[in-house]
N, C-alpha and C positions, 0 to 999 in steps of 0.2 A: 761332432754330431749336434744336430739341432732338435730341440723339443718344443712343441707348442703347448701353451698352458692358458686356460681361460681365467680371466680376472673379472671381477665385478667392480664397477666404479662406485665408490662409497662417498666421495666428495668432489666437488668442482668449485674452483674459486669463482667469485662473482666478478672480480676485476681482472684486468690483464696486467702483465708486466710491461716493461718499457719496450719490449719487442712485439707486443700485441698477443702474447701467448697466455693461456689460462692453465692453471695447475690442476691436475687430477690426482686423486689417491685411489689406488686399485688394490684389491685383495683377492687372492686365489683361494680355492676350497681347502688347500693344505695350510693356509695361513701366511703364505708368502705375500709380502706387501711391497709396493713401490709407489713413488710419487714421480710425476714428470710433467713437463710443460707441453702443451699442444696448441696448434693453430686452430682457427675457426673451422677449417675443413675437416679436421680430425678429432675435434673435441666431442666427447660423449656426454650424456646426461646421467645423473645419479641413478643407479640401478641397472644401467646398460652393461653389457659385457664387451670386453676387448681381449684380443689374443696377444700374448707376449711370446716372443720366440727367444728361447735360451740356447746359448752355445755352451756345450759341455766337452771337456777335454777327454782324452783316453783313460784317465784315472777316475772319471765320473765327477770331477769337480766343476762347479758352475763358473764359467768365465764371465758372461754378461747376459743381460736380457734386454731386448729391444722391443719397442712398440711402434707400429706404423705411424709415422707423423710425430713421434715423441722426441723431445729434446730434454737434456738435463735430467735424464731418468736415473733415480737413485733408490737403492733398497731402503726399506724402513724396518723397524723392529716388528716382529709378528704380533698381531693382536692375540688375545686369549682365545681359547677354543670356543667359549661361550659367545664371544663377539663374532667369530667366524661363522658359527651356526646361525646366528641371528641375521647376518648379512646374506647368507645363502638360502635361508628358508623363506 
């Protein structure tokens, strides 16, 4: 099963890596957080939203989450509820 979740971009790197990709950090309303690298066609600015698509197995366990145009996407520790509220207000 696949589930879409909205994430807000909270940070974007100013420089690119050796492949020309910039890193973004994204946080959902439930505190789920990811970082990933994006090319110039898919990079967002701080405060914009992006949709993550999560694959979930039959037991309800998260298998992975992908973002359109994202590479090297990795989960991060969830920020505190206060920080999540500040991001989304």
